[in-house]
C-alpha positions as CSV (number, residue, x, y, z in Angstrom):
1,M,14.6,112.0,122.7
2,G,15.3,112.4,119.1
3,I,14.1,114.8,116.4
4,S,13.6,113.1,112.6
5,K,16.1,113.5,110.6
6,K,14.0,113.7,107.9
7,V,12.6,117.2,108.8
8,I,16.4,118.6,108.8
9,G,16.7,121.9,106.8
10,F,14.8,124.3,108.7
11,L,15.9,127.5,106.8
12,F,16.5,130.7,109.2
13,L,15.8,133.8,107.4
14,F,18.9,133.5,104.7
15,A,19.2,129.7,105.0
16,F,21.5,129.4,108.4
17,N,19.0,127.8,110.8
18,Y,19.6,123.9,110.8
19,S,18.6,121.0,113.0
20,F,20.8,118.3,111.4
21,A,21.9,115.3,113.2
22,F,18.7,113.7,114.2
23,V,17.7,110.4,112.5
24,D,14.5,108.5,113.9
25,N,13.7,106.2,111.1
26,D,11.1,104.4,113.1
27,L,9.4,107.6,114.4
28,D,9.7,106.7,117.9
29,G,11.2,109.9,119.0
30,V,14.8,108.4,120.0
31,D,17.5,109.0,117.8
32,D,18.8,106.4,115.7
33,S,22.2,106.7,117.1
34,I,21.2,105.6,120.6
35,D,18.0,103.4,119.6
36,K,18.5,99.8,120.9
37,C,15.6,98.8,118.9
38,P,15.6,100.6,115.7
39,N,12.9,99.1,114.0
40,T,9.9,99.6,116.9
41,P,6.4,99.3,115.3
42,F,4.1,102.2,115.4
43,D,1.9,100.9,118.1
44,Q,4.3,100.5,120.7
45,I,5.7,103.2,123.3
46,V,9.2,103.1,123.7
47,G,11.5,104.0,126.9
48,Q,14.7,106.1,126.6
49,D,16.7,103.4,124.8
50,G,13.9,102.9,122.1
51,C,12.5,99.5,123.0
52,P,9.0,98.8,123.7
53,I,7.5,99.4,127.1
54,K,3.6,98.9,126.1
55,K,1.2,98.7,123.1
56,L,-0.7,101.9,122.0
57,D,-4.3,101.7,120.6
58,L,-4.5,100.7,116.9
59,S,-5.8,104.3,116.2
60,I,-3.0,106.0,117.6
61,Q,-0.7,103.6,115.5
62,K,-2.3,105.0,112.5
63,R,-1.5,108.6,113.5
64,K,2.2,108.2,113.9
65,N,3.5,107.6,110.5
66,W,3.4,111.4,110.0
67,R,4.2,114.6,112.3
68,F,3.4,118.3,112.7
69,Y,5.3,120.8,113.8
70,F,4.4,124.2,115.2
71,K,7.2,126.7,116.3
72,T,7.2,130.5,117.2
73,G,10.2,132.4,118.5
74,I,11.9,135.7,118.6
75,G,15.2,137.0,116.9
76,Y,17.7,139.7,117.4
77,N,20.2,141.3,115.0
78,K,23.1,143.6,116.1
79,D,25.6,145.3,113.9
80,S,27.9,148.5,114.1
81,S,25.1,150.6,112.7
82,T,21.9,148.6,112.3
83,E,19.8,146.8,114.7
84,S,16.5,144.9,114.5
85,L,14.2,142.8,116.5
86,F,11.7,140.1,114.8
87,S,9.2,137.1,115.8
88,A,8.5,134.3,113.6
89,L,6.1,131.6,113.3
90,S,6.2,128.3,111.4
91,L,4.2,125.3,110.6
92,A,5.6,122.2,109.3
93,Y,4.5,118.6,108.2
94,A,6.9,115.5,108.0
95,Y,6.1,112.1,106.5
96,K,8.9,109.4,106.2
97,G,11.5,111.2,104.2
98,F,9.3,114.2,103.2
99,Y,9.6,117.3,104.9
100,T,7.8,120.7,104.1
101,S,7.3,123.9,105.8
102,W,6.0,127.4,106.1
103,S,7.6,130.2,108.1
104,S,6.7,134.2,108.4
105,N,8.6,137.0,109.9
106,Y,7.2,140.1,111.8
107,Y,9.7,142.9,112.6
108,L,8.8,144.5,115.9
109,Y,12.0,147.1,115.4
110,D,14.3,148.2,113.1
111,N,16.5,151.4,113.7
112,V,17.3,152.0,110.0
113,L,13.7,151.5,108.4
114,N,12.2,153.0,111.6
115,T,8.8,150.8,111.6
116,T,7.3,147.7,112.1
117,G,5.7,145.6,109.8
118,L,5.3,142.2,108.2
119,G,8.5,140.6,106.4
120,D,8.5,138.0,103.7
121,S,7.6,134.3,104.1
122,F,9.3,131.2,103.1
123,F,8.0,128.1,101.8
124,Y,10.6,125.0,102.0
125,I,10.4,121.3,100.9
126,S,12.9,118.6,100.9
127,Y,13.4,115.0,100.9
128,S,16.1,112.9,102.7
129,W,17.4,109.5,102.1
130,F,20.2,107.1,103.5
131,L,23.3,106.7,101.1
132,I,26.0,104.6,102.5
133,N,28.1,104.1,105.9
134,N,25.7,106.5,107.8
135,I,25.8,109.0,105.3
136,Y,22.4,110.8,104.7
137,F,21.6,113.1,102.0
138,T,18.5,115.9,101.7
139,A,17.9,117.7,98.6
140,G,15.6,120.7,99.2
141,L,14.0,123.9,97.8
142,N,13.4,127.0,99.7
143,T,11.3,129.8,98.1
144,K,10.7,133.3,99.2
145,V,7.4,134.5,99.1
146,P,6.9,138.3,98.8
147,T,4.5,138.6,101.6
148,G,6.2,141.8,103.5
149,N,5.2,145.2,103.3
150,N,7.2,147.5,100.7
151,K,10.1,148.4,103.3
152,F,10.6,144.8,104.4
153,S,10.4,143.3,100.9
154,D,11.6,143.6,97.3
155,G,8.5,142.2,95.8
156,Y,10.0,139.2,94.2
157,F,10.0,135.6,94.4
158,D,13.4,133.9,95.3
159,F,14.3,130.1,94.9
160,S,17.1,128.2,96.4
161,P,17.8,124.8,95.7
162,S,20.1,123.2,98.1
163,V,21.8,119.9,98.9
164,N,23.2,118.7,102.4
165,F,25.3,115.6,103.3
166,D,25.2,114.5,107.0
167,Y,27.6,111.8,108.6
168,I,26.4,110.2,111.8
169,R,28.9,108.7,114.0
170,G,27.2,107.5,117.3
171,K,26.6,110.8,119.1
172,D,28.2,113.2,117.1
173,D,27.8,114.0,113.3
174,Y,29.5,116.0,110.7
175,F,27.5,117.8,108.0
176,M,28.0,119.9,104.9
177,F,25.5,122.4,103.0
178,Y,25.3,124.2,100.1
179,S,22.6,126.5,98.3
180,H,22.1,128.8,95.3
181,T,19.6,131.5,95.3
182,F,18.2,132.7,92.0
183,K,17.0,135.9,92.8
184,G,13.9,137.4,91.3
185,N,14.7,141.0,91.5
186,P,16.9,141.8,88.3
187,D,18.7,144.4,90.0
188,L,20.4,142.0,92.4
189,K,22.9,139.1,91.9
190,D,22.3,135.5,92.5
191,T,23.9,134.6,95.6
192,D,25.5,131.2,97.2
193,S,25.6,130.0,100.7
194,F,27.5,127.5,102.4
195,S,27.7,125.6,106.0
196,I,30.4,123.1,107.2
197,G,30.2,121.9,110.8
198,A,29.9,119.2,113.4
199,G,27.5,118.5,116.2
200,Y,27.2,116.3,119.4
201,Q,24.4,114.6,121.4
202,L,25.4,115.9,124.8
203,T,22.6,114.2,127.0
204,K,19.2,112.3,125.7
205,N,17.4,115.7,125.6
206,F,20.3,118.0,124.3
207,Y,22.0,118.3,121.2
208,S,24.5,121.1,120.0
209,S,26.4,121.7,116.8
210,L,29.0,124.5,115.7
211,S,29.4,125.7,112.1
212,F,31.3,127.7,109.6
213,D,28.8,129.7,107.3
214,G,29.3,132.0,104.3
215,V,26.8,133.7,102.2
216,S,27.6,136.0,99.4
217,S,26.1,139.5,99.0
218,S,23.4,140.3,96.6
219,I,24.9,143.6,95.7
220,T,28.9,143.0,95.7
221,G,29.1,139.4,95.2
222,D,31.5,139.2,98.4
223,F,31.2,136.6,101.1
224,R,30.1,137.4,104.5
225,Y,31.3,134.7,107.0
226,Q,30.2,133.8,110.5
227,I,30.5,131.0,113.2
228,S,27.2,129.6,114.3
229,Y,26.0,127.9,117.2
230,F,22.7,125.7,117.4
231,G,21.2,124.0,120.3
232,L,18.1,122.0,120.8
233,Y,16.8,120.7,124.0
234,N,13.6,118.4,124.4
235,F,11.5,119.2,127.4
236,S,9.7,116.1,126.7
237,R,8.4,114.1,123.8
238,E,6.4,117.0,122.4
239,Y,7.9,119.9,123.5
240,Y,11.1,121.7,122.5
241,S,13.2,124.9,122.5
242,T,16.2,125.7,120.0
243,L,18.9,128.6,120.0
244,S,20.7,129.9,117.3
245,Y,23.7,132.3,117.9
246,S,25.8,133.6,114.9
247,Y,29.0,135.9,115.2
248,G,30.5,137.8,112.1
249,L,33.8,137.3,111.0
250,N,34.1,140.0,108.6
251,N,33.3,143.5,108.0
252,I,30.0,142.8,106.1
253,A,28.8,140.2,108.0
254,V,26.2,141.0,110.7
255,D,28.0,141.0,114.0
256,H,25.7,139.4,116.3
257,S,22.5,137.5,115.5
258,I,20.4,135.4,118.3
259,F,17.2,133.5,117.5
260,I,15.2,131.7,120.3
261,K,12.4,129.3,119.2
262,F,9.9,127.1,121.1
263,G,8.1,124.3,119.4
264,V,5.7,121.4,119.8
265,R,5.5,118.2,117.6
266,F,2.6,116.1,117.5
């Protein structure tokens, strides 16, 4: 089963949780790279190869040109002197190439602040379209909304426009991402982030990717670098889980970061 390419661009905290590589232009739940019937009408149920099995009721047909997503998860960050545990909740809506989401974080533990509390929220909107030769382009805008309490938020809005290119070749894909964040806090520097990586559809239900990521510090402007792994497993057409893990490559990067999510699409 595939997840729509048109809903790529989930931003995990500072913009490093992406599920690239899934293209499903006929919204039948089968990735285009293995879909033998890529133009299946909405009123048909398909098999693992994307070809029709039987017809659905017309009322179901009218519901299938959009899709909702609900995800919840828990994350953990560990550095030489800092440690935090947080939960997250996100809602998303996709229609053709359009995608939008809202996500919020709640900190369950932080050894520096020594307290719990609501973190900032993120509103993301993007549009994806096909360019040429299996290359897909996504333009997005991520907005940090200062919903957190005083210890977990600086109280300012941040705006992060982004671009992403993804080249699909059979079961594997190659992607490049860049984003610039305009900081609302005048005491902080604007930041840049990038990601370069590749992914592979290991089975019809399991996708994995590796990437090299970087993001500049809002204090010094220096880049922190990391290697990131992303995995997605479809339990069924509706239910799925994702795992993200990042390993810091230099002193200013977080040593270890892991995030597990469970989601439903309907």
